[in-house]
C-alpha positions as CSV (number, residue, x, y, z in Angstrom):
1,M,0.1,-0.1,-0.1
2,R,1.5,3.1,-1.2
3,P,1.2,6.0,1.3
4,I,-0.5,9.2,0.1
5,P,1.5,12.0,0.2
6,P,0.6,15.2,2.1
7,A,0.1,17.6,-0.9
8,R,-2.5,15.3,-2.6
9,L,-5.2,15.0,0.4
10,F,-6.6,17.7,1.9
11,H,-9.3,17.8,5.2
12,R,-12.3,19.5,3.7
13,R,-12.4,23.1,5.6
14,R,-9.3,23.4,3.9
15,L,-10.9,23.3,0.3
16,I,-13.6,25.5,1.8
17,Q,-11.3,28.1,2.4
18,G,-9.7,27.7,-1.7
19,L,-12.6,28.3,-3.1
20,A,-13.4,31.9,-3.2
21,M,-9.8,32.2,-5.1
22,G,-11.2,29.2,-7.7
23,P,-10.6,30.7,-11.3
24,L,-13.7,32.3,-13.4
25,W,-12.9,31.8,-17.3
26,P,-13.1,35.2,-18.5
27,A,-15.8,35.7,-21.1
28,L,-15.5,35.2,-24.8
29,G,-12.9,38.5,-26.7
30,P,-15.5,40.3,-29.4
31,A,-12.7,39.4,-31.7
32,L,-13.3,35.9,-31.9
33,W,-16.9,35.7,-32.3
34,P,-16.5,36.3,-36.0
35,A,-14.0,33.6,-36.3
36,L,-16.8,30.8,-34.6
37,A,-19.6,32.4,-37.2
38,R,-16.9,31.4,-40.0
39,A,-16.4,27.8,-39.0
40,G,-16.4,25.6,-42.1
41,G,-19.1,22.5,-41.9
42,G,-22.8,21.9,-43.3
43,S,-24.8,24.4,-45.3
44,A,-24.1,27.8,-45.5
45,L,-26.3,30.3,-43.9
46,R,-27.2,33.8,-45.5
47,P,-27.0,36.6,-43.2
48,E,-30.7,37.0,-42.4
49,Q,-31.1,33.2,-41.6
50,A,-28.8,33.3,-39.2
51,R,-29.9,36.4,-37.6
52,A,-33.6,34.5,-37.3
53,D,-32.2,31.5,-36.1
54,L,-30.6,33.6,-33.1
55,Q,-33.4,35.7,-32.6
56,L,-35.4,32.9,-31.9
57,L,-33.1,31.6,-29.8
58,R,-33.0,34.8,-28.2
59,R,-36.7,35.0,-27.9
60,A,-37.5,31.1,-26.6
61,F,-34.7,31.8,-23.4
62,N,-36.8,34.8,-22.4
63,A,-40.0,33.3,-22.6
64,L,-39.1,29.7,-21.4
65,H,-35.7,29.7,-20.0
66,P,-37.3,30.2,-15.6
67,G,-33.3,30.0,-14.7
68,L,-31.9,32.6,-17.4
69,H,-30.6,35.2,-14.8
70,R,-29.5,33.4,-12.1
71,R,-26.2,32.7,-12.6
72,A,-25.7,35.3,-15.9
73,T,-26.7,39.3,-15.6
74,P,-29.1,40.3,-18.4
75,A,-26.8,43.1,-19.7
76,Q,-24.7,39.7,-20.1
77,L,-26.7,37.7,-22.3
78,D,-27.2,40.8,-24.0
79,A,-24.1,41.2,-25.3
80,A,-23.7,37.7,-26.2
81,F,-26.3,38.0,-28.3
82,A,-25.5,41.2,-30.0
83,A,-21.8,39.5,-30.7
84,A,-22.9,36.7,-32.5
85,E,-25.3,39.3,-34.2
86,R,-22.5,40.9,-35.4
87,A,-20.2,38.2,-36.7
88,V,-22.9,36.9,-38.8
89,A,-23.3,40.2,-40.4
90,G,-21.6,38.4,-43.3
91,G,-23.4,34.8,-42.9
92,S,-22.5,31.8,-41.4
93,T,-21.9,27.6,-41.8
94,Q,-24.2,25.3,-39.7
95,A,-20.3,24.6,-37.6
96,G,-20.3,28.1,-37.0
97,M,-24.0,28.5,-35.8
98,F,-23.2,25.2,-33.3
99,L,-20.1,27.5,-31.8
100,L,-21.9,30.3,-32.0
101,C,-24.9,28.8,-29.7
102,S,-22.7,27.4,-27.9
103,Q,-21.3,30.4,-26.4
104,I,-24.7,31.6,-25.8
105,A,-26.1,29.1,-23.9
106,A,-22.6,28.8,-21.7
107,T,-23.0,32.3,-21.2
108,V,-26.8,31.1,-19.1
109,N,-24.0,29.1,-16.2
110,C,-26.2,26.4,-16.4
111,G,-25.8,22.9,-16.6
112,H,-28.7,22.2,-18.4
113,T,-28.5,24.4,-20.6
114,W,-26.5,23.9,-24.3
115,A,-26.0,23.3,-27.6
116,S,-26.6,19.5,-27.7
117,H,-25.2,17.3,-30.2
118,F,-27.7,14.2,-29.3
119,N,-30.7,16.6,-30.7
120,A,-29.6,18.0,-33.6
121,R,-31.2,17.6,-36.5
122,Q,-30.0,14.6,-38.4
123,D,-27.9,16.5,-40.8
124,L,-25.7,18.6,-38.2
125,R,-25.8,15.4,-36.1
126,Q,-23.3,14.0,-39.0
127,L,-21.6,16.9,-39.0
128,L,-20.9,16.9,-35.6
129,L,-20.2,13.2,-34.8
130,A,-20.1,11.2,-37.9
131,G,-17.0,13.1,-39.6
132,H,-13.6,12.0,-40.6
133,D,-12.3,14.8,-38.7
134,K,-11.7,13.6,-35.1
135,L,-8.1,12.8,-32.9
136,P,-7.0,9.3,-33.7
137,F,-6.5,9.2,-30.0
138,T,-9.2,9.6,-26.8
139,L,-7.6,12.1,-23.7
140,R,-7.9,13.0,-20.6
141,W,-7.2,16.2,-18.9
142,V,-5.3,15.9,-15.4
143,Q,-3.5,19.1,-13.5
144,G,-4.5,21.0,-17.0
145,R,-2.3,18.6,-18.9
146,A,-3.6,16.0,-21.9
147,L,-3.1,12.6,-21.5
148,V,-3.5,10.4,-23.9
149,T,-5.5,7.8,-22.8
150,G,-6.0,5.3,-25.9
151,S,-4.7,5.7,-29.7
152,A,-5.7,4.1,-32.9
153,V,-1.6,5.4,-34.1
154,P,0.9,2.8,-33.7
155,A,3.6,5.9,-32.9
156,L,1.6,7.6,-30.3
157,A,1.1,5.2,-27.2
158,A,-1.4,5.3,-24.3
159,G,0.3,7.6,-21.6
160,S,1.9,10.1,-23.5
161,E,1.8,13.4,-23.2
162,L,0.0,15.8,-26.0
163,L,1.6,19.3,-26.0
164,S,0.2,21.0,-28.9
165,I,-2.0,20.5,-32.0
166,D,-0.5,22.3,-35.1
167,G,1.8,24.8,-33.2
168,R,-1.3,25.3,-30.2
169,P,0.0,24.7,-27.0
170,V,-3.0,22.7,-25.6
171,A,-3.6,24.6,-22.6
172,D,-4.2,27.5,-25.8
173,I,-6.4,24.6,-26.8
174,A,-8.5,24.2,-23.6
175,A,-8.8,28.2,-23.1
176,A,-10.4,28.8,-26.9
177,L,-13.2,25.8,-25.7
178,L,-13.8,26.0,-21.9
179,P,-16.0,29.4,-22.7
180,L,-18.6,27.2,-24.7
181,L,-19.3,24.6,-22.1
182,R,-21.3,24.0,-19.5
183,A,-21.7,24.1,-15.9
184,D,-24.1,25.7,-12.7
185,G,-22.1,28.7,-11.8
186,Q,-18.2,29.8,-11.4
187,H,-17.2,27.8,-8.3
188,A,-14.1,25.1,-8.5
189,G,-16.7,22.1,-9.2
190,A,-18.3,23.9,-12.0
191,V,-14.6,24.8,-13.5
192,G,-14.0,21.5,-13.2
193,K,-17.1,20.2,-14.7
194,R,-16.1,22.4,-18.1
195,L,-12.6,21.0,-18.0
196,A,-14.2,17.4,-17.6
197,Q,-16.1,17.8,-20.9
198,L,-12.3,17.8,-22.6
199,D,-11.9,14.2,-21.9
200,T,-13.1,11.6,-24.1
201,A,-16.1,10.2,-22.6
202,P,-16.7,6.6,-23.4
203,G,-19.5,5.5,-26.3
204,P,-20.5,7.2,-29.8
205,A,-20.6,10.7,-28.9
206,G,-17.3,11.4,-27.6
207,G,-16.3,14.6,-25.9
208,A,-16.1,18.2,-26.7
209,M,-12.4,17.3,-28.3
210,D,-14.3,15.5,-30.8
211,W,-17.8,17.8,-31.6
212,L,-16.0,21.2,-30.7
213,F,-12.4,21.1,-31.6
214,P,-12.8,20.0,-35.1
215,L,-15.1,23.0,-36.0
216,R,-13.0,25.2,-33.9
217,F,-9.5,23.9,-35.4
218,P,-9.9,21.6,-38.2
219,P,-7.5,19.3,-39.7
220,E,-5.2,20.7,-42.2
221,G,-5.7,18.9,-45.6
222,G,-7.0,16.1,-43.1
223,R,-3.7,15.7,-41.0
224,W,-2.8,17.0,-37.5
225,R,0.2,18.0,-36.8
226,L,1.4,17.6,-33.4
227,T,3.8,17.7,-30.2
228,V,3.9,15.0,-27.9
229,R,6.2,13.6,-25.3
230,G,6.1,9.8,-23.7
231,M,6.7,9.5,-20.1
232,Q,9.2,6.4,-18.7
233,P,7.9,3.8,-16.5
234,D,9.4,5.6,-13.5
235,T,6.8,8.4,-15.2
236,Q,10.3,11.1,-16.1
237,A,9.2,12.6,-19.2
238,E,10.8,12.2,-22.3
239,A,12.2,14.4,-24.5
240,P,9.3,16.0,-27.4
241,R,9.0,15.0,-30.5
242,A,7.0,15.6,-33.5
243,L,4.2,13.4,-35.0
244,T,2.0,13.8,-38.0
245,V,-1.4,12.0,-37.8
246,A,-4.5,12.1,-40.2
247,A,-8.2,12.8,-38.6
248,I,-10.4,9.5,-38.5
249,A,-13.9,9.0,-37.8
250,M,-14.9,8.3,-34.1
251,A,-16.2,4.8,-35.2
252,E,-12.6,4.0,-36.8
253,R,-11.2,4.8,-33.8
254,G,-13.4,2.9,-31.6
255,R,-12.7,0.0,-33.7
256,S,-8.7,0.7,-32.6
257,L,-9.4,0.9,-29.1
258,A,-10.8,-1.8,-25.9
259,A,-14.2,-2.0,-25.4
260,P,-15.8,0.6,-23.5
261,A,-16.8,-0.2,-19.7
262,P,-20.2,-2.2,-19.0
263,A,-23.0,0.4,-17.7
264,W,-22.6,-0.6,-14.4
265,S,-19.2,-2.9,-12.2
266,F,-18.5,-4.6,-9.4
267,E,-15.4,-6.1,-8.2
268,R,-14.0,-7.5,-4.7
269,E,-10.5,-6.5,-3.4
270,G,-10.2,-8.7,-0.6
271,D,-12.6,-7.7,2.6
272,T,-13.2,-4.4,0.1
273,A,-16.3,-4.5,-2.2
274,V,-16.1,-1.9,-5.1
275,L,-18.6,-1.0,-7.1
276,R,-18.8,1.4,-10.6
277,L,-21.7,3.7,-11.3
278,P,-20.9,5.6,-14.0
279,T,-24.4,6.5,-15.2
280,F,-28.1,6.6,-13.9
281,A,-29.7,7.1,-17.6
282,F,-30.6,3.9,-18.9
283,W,-33.5,5.2,-20.9
284,N,-33.9,2.8,-23.8
285,S,-31.7,0.5,-22.5
286,D,-32.6,-3.3,-21.4
287,F,-30.2,-3.0,-18.1
288,K,-32.1,-3.5,-15.1
289,A,-30.6,-1.2,-12.1
290,E,-32.9,-2.4,-9.6
291,A,-32.1,-6.4,-10.6
292,F,-28.3,-5.4,-10.2
293,L,-28.4,-3.4,-6.8
294,T,-30.5,-7.0,-5.2
295,R,-27.4,-9.2,-6.6
296,T,-24.3,-6.9,-5.6
297,F,-25.4,-5.9,-2.0
298,A,-26.4,-9.4,-1.3
299,A,-23.4,-10.3,-2.6
300,I,-21.2,-7.8,-0.5
301,R,-23.4,-7.8,2.9
302,G,-20.4,-9.9,4.7
303,L,-17.6,-7.3,3.0
304,P,-16.8,-4.5,5.9
305,Y,-15.9,-1.9,3.7
306,L,-17.5,-0.7,0.3
307,V,-16.1,2.1,-2.5
308,I,-18.6,3.5,-4.9
309,D,-17.2,4.6,-7.6
310,L,-18.8,7.9,-9.0
311,R,-16.5,10.1,-10.7
312,D,-18.3,9.8,-14.4
313,N,-21.8,9.7,-13.1
314,E,-23.4,12.9,-14.8
315,G,-26.9,11.8,-13.7
316,G,-30.1,10.3,-15.5
317,D,-33.2,9.2,-13.5
318,D,-32.9,10.3,-10.0
319,A,-35.3,7.7,-8.5
320,I,-32.5,5.3,-9.6
321,A,-30.1,7.3,-7.2
322,R,-32.2,7.0,-4.4
323,Q,-32.4,3.1,-4.9
324,V,-28.5,2.9,-4.3
325,L,-28.8,5.3,-1.7
326,A,-31.6,3.0,0.3
327,Q,-29.1,-0.3,0.3
328,L,-26.7,2.2,2.4
329,L,-29.1,4.1,4.8
330,R,-29.4,2.9,8.3
331,A,-32.4,5.3,8.7
332,P,-34.7,7.3,6.9
333,Y,-33.7,9.8,4.7
334,E,-35.9,12.9,3.7
335,A,-33.7,15.2,0.7
336,P,-34.4,19.2,1.2
337,A,-37.2,21.0,0.6
338,V,-37.4,22.7,-2.9
339,R,-39.2,25.5,-4.4
340,L,-40.6,24.9,-8.2
341,E,-40.4,28.3,-10.7
342,S,-41.5,28.5,-14.6
343,A,-40.6,31.4,-16.6
344,Y,-44.6,30.6,-18.2
345,E,-48.0,29.4,-18.1
346,Q,-48.2,28.3,-21.5
347,V,-46.2,27.8,-24.3
348,P,-46.8,30.6,-26.9
349,D,-48.2,29.2,-30.0
350,D,-45.0,30.2,-32.8
351,L,-42.3,28.6,-30.4
352,L,-44.0,25.1,-30.1
353,L,-43.1,24.4,-33.7
354,H,-39.7,24.4,-32.6
355,L,-39.9,22.6,-29.5
356,G,-39.4,19.2,-28.7
357,T,-39.6,17.0,-25.5
358,W,-40.2,13.9,-23.9
359,N,-44.0,15.2,-22.6
360,R,-45.4,18.0,-24.3
361,G,-47.6,18.3,-21.5
362,F,-44.7,20.2,-19.6
363,F,-46.1,23.4,-22.4
364,D,-49.3,23.9,-20.7
365,R,-49.5,24.8,-16.8
366,R,-52.7,26.1,-16.8
367,G,-54.4,25.0,-13.6
368,Q,-50.9,24.1,-12.0
369,A,-49.0,27.4,-11.7
370,T,-49.4,30.5,-9.6
371,A,-48.0,34.1,-10.7
372,L,-45.8,35.7,-9.0
373,P,-44.4,39.4,-9.7
374,G,-41.8,40.0,-12.5
375,G,-44.1,37.7,-15.0
376,R,-42.8,34.5,-13.5
377,W,-44.9,31.2,-12.1
378,L,-44.8,29.2,-9.0
379,L,-45.5,25.7,-9.4
380,P,-47.0,23.3,-7.1
381,A,-44.5,22.1,-3.9
382,P,-43.6,18.5,-5.0
383,A,-44.3,16.4,-2.3
384,A,-41.0,15.6,0.2
385,V,-38.1,13.1,-1.2
386,R,-37.7,10.6,1.6
387,V,-35.9,7.2,1.3
388,E,-36.5,4.4,3.5
389,P,-33.7,2.0,4.0
390,V,-34.1,-1.5,2.8
391,A,-35.3,-4.0,4.7
392,A,-31.0,-5.3,5.4
393,P,-29.0,-2.4,4.6
394,Y,-25.5,-2.9,3.4
395,P,-23.5,-3.0,7.6
396,G,-20.2,-1.7,6.3
397,R,-18.5,1.6,6.3
398,T,-19.1,3.3,2.6
399,V,-16.4,5.4,0.7
400,A,-18.0,7.0,-2.5
401,L,-15.7,8.7,-5.0
402,I,-17.1,12.1,-6.8
403,G,-15.9,14.8,-8.9
404,P,-17.0,17.1,-11.1
405,Q,-19.2,15.3,-13.7
406,N,-21.4,15.0,-10.9
407,S,-24.0,17.3,-12.4
408,S,-27.4,16.6,-12.3
409,A,-28.4,13.1,-10.8
410,G,-25.2,12.4,-9.7
411,F,-24.7,15.7,-7.5
412,L,-27.9,14.8,-6.1
413,F,-26.8,11.5,-5.2
414,A,-23.6,12.9,-4.1
415,R,-25.2,15.5,-1.6
416,D,-27.9,13.0,-0.5
417,L,-25.0,10.5,0.5
418,Q,-23.1,13.4,2.6
419,R,-26.7,14.8,4.4
420,S,-27.4,11.3,5.0
421,G,-24.1,10.2,6.6
422,A,-24.7,7.0,4.5
423,A,-20.7,7.6,3.1
424,V,-17.3,9.7,3.3
425,L,-17.0,11.7,0.3
426,L,-13.5,11.8,-1.2
427,G,-12.5,13.4,-4.1
428,A,-12.6,16.5,-5.9
429,P,-15.8,19.2,-5.5
430,T,-18.7,18.5,-7.7
431,G,-20.5,20.4,-10.1
432,G,-24.2,21.3,-9.8
433,H,-25.2,23.5,-7.3
434,Q,-26.4,23.6,-3.6
435,R,-28.7,26.1,-4.2
436,G,-31.0,24.2,-6.9
437,L,-30.9,23.3,-10.8
438,N,-32.7,24.3,-13.7
439,S,-33.5,21.0,-14.3
440,G,-36.0,18.0,-14.6
441,Q,-37.9,19.0,-17.5
442,I,-36.1,20.0,-20.6
443,A,-37.1,21.1,-23.9
444,W,-34.9,21.3,-27.2
445,L,-35.4,24.3,-29.2
446,T,-34.2,23.4,-33.4
447,L,-33.5,26.3,-35.1
448,P,-35.3,25.9,-38.2
449,A,-31.8,27.2,-40.6
450,S,-28.6,26.1,-38.9
451,G,-30.4,22.7,-37.2
452,V,-28.7,23.6,-34.1
453,A,-30.5,22.2,-31.2
454,V,-30.3,24.0,-27.5
455,D,-31.9,22.2,-24.8
456,I,-33.7,24.5,-22.2
457,P,-34.8,23.8,-19.0
458,L,-38.4,24.7,-18.3
459,R,-37.9,24.4,-14.0
460,A,-35.9,26.1,-11.9
461,V,-35.5,24.7,-8.5
462,F,-34.7,26.2,-5.2
463,T,-33.1,24.5,-2.9
464,L,-34.4,25.6,0.5
465,D,-32.2,25.6,3.7
466,E,-33.7,24.2,6.9
467,D,-32.7,27.4,8.8
468,G,-33.3,29.6,6.7
469,Q,-30.3,30.7,5.0
470,A,-29.4,30.3,1.3
471,P,-27.2,27.2,1.1
472,P,-23.9,27.5,-0.2
473,D,-22.3,29.0,-3.2
474,H,-20.8,25.9,-4.9
475,G,-21.5,21.7,-5.5
476,V,-20.7,19.0,-3.2
477,L,-17.7,19.4,-1.3
478,P,-15.8,15.8,-0.4
479,E,-14.5,15.3,3.5
480,L,-11.5,14.6,1.9
481,S,-10.1,16.3,-1.0
482,V,-7.6,14.3,-3.8
483,V,-6.2,16.1,-6.1
484,P,-4.9,13.8,-9.4
485,R,-1.2,14.0,-10.1
486,F,-0.8,13.6,-14.1
487,E,2.4,11.5,-13.6
488,D,0.0,8.7,-11.9
489,A,-2.3,8.9,-14.6
490,A,0.2,8.3,-17.0
491,A,1.5,5.6,-15.3
492,G,-1.7,4.4,-14.9
493,V,-1.9,5.0,-11.2
494,D,-5.4,5.9,-10.1
495,T,-4.5,8.7,-7.2
496,T,-8.2,8.6,-5.9
497,M,-8.7,4.9,-5.7
498,D,-5.6,5.1,-3.5
499,A,-6.6,7.5,-1.3
500,A,-10.0,5.4,-0.6
501,R,-7.5,2.6,-0.5
502,A,-5.3,3.8,2.1
503,L,-8.7,5.4,4.0
504,I,-10.1,1.6,4.4
505,A,-6.5,0.6,5.6
506,G,-6.6,3.2,8.5
507,W,-10.5,2.0,8.9
508,R,-9.1,-1.9,9.9
509,P,-8.0,-3.0,13.3
510,G,-4.3,-2.7,14.1
511,P,-1.9,-0.5,13.3
512,R,-2.7,2.5,11.1
513,P,-0.8,3.3,7.4
514,R,0.6,6.4,7.4
515,V,-1.6,8.5,5.6
516,A,-1.5,12.4,5.5
517,P,-3.3,14.5,8.6
518,T,-6.8,15.2,7.7
519,S,-7.0,18.0,10.3
């Protein structure tokens, strides 16, 4: 068991003290908006078509979004729309409109407001996800550095560090893409959430380096010039070297890499169970989460320690998260009360033509909503969320690994684990927001000329603290903060999981191992 160096393990109180100084991503400079509009790809749009799409997006935001000015001022949004309209004065493209709408949506500082490749019109979706303009390797960003995690190029090994693409340092690439990415606010976890979207996600959608980077910095002649360096087994960096690689399609890259991990997985490490739950989203899937949980918790009842790895879990169905929580609780748990608000009573007919959702009942709140000052609407208070423990809950001690990807139902699960005392949280601050999310009901607005689809949440959820005070202005903070090291990741070492193992070693009877002080 390797000891955890003191520089990497911090007590929660020290983490809180540093949050106020967390970095903020600057707004996109005026000179860069035209560069977004001119991005090559897809059909060309005349100036009047591009302006009409932007005006429709502005109207929909103002009419439908209940949290539009929750974390962004009217002046900030007005400036974003004005900059975008100036940028399309000479016309635009589908790719350019996707970038512009991504930037406008990111200005809202809401984790559920974004230009979604999932809901884009089919021709634009093909451009974003199916083109032969993708990097032939996958990436993970650690401590601001880009680690190659898998490669379809024999000359570029996993574990190498990517330094630049076409002469642009990776730090400059990240700085160009981060203002286009979504998160709830600008706290430390939200900054981490934006960075995490640059990682290559498993599955056919990849990450922002697959569906934003090729639009912003397309390959020249179908090829990229890279600067990379390998890492020796002792984590010493080799000298940088140049490499030219051909752009490929994500499907081709995927065939060269290892198969993606299963939806959920369980393994045993001696007296410790490790349960990996990277998602709560199983729509259109035949995976039976409840049956998996029943089998797994029956199998691990005799093990004294459990690690639940949530770091990749953005969210999905929060009812599934509550099923997991019920397996861990020793007493009933009640989630914080919330207030729900809407921006409308009934969606205007002209907007309905451009909106999609899974339940069109969201668009008509007549008889359900009460008018509030300022043109807002109060929705009925939801029933209290109370979770009862299962008949035979897990009797051991639990550590949950959390991180910035936890921003929707994943964030709520981390919050409830902490509030209920069901687990010790270890890792990095989550995304999401303790004061509430704009979530639960989502529509997507499809812009007719460009085919860009922008997800718009239709409910604002305001968390009510028990003592009447506003909840803290950040996500969930771990009891123990672990800072992953690039050198560890390059060597295949999971710093956070190692810290969990060391923590559990300290719980076992007998002499305590050397672990960094936590108070």
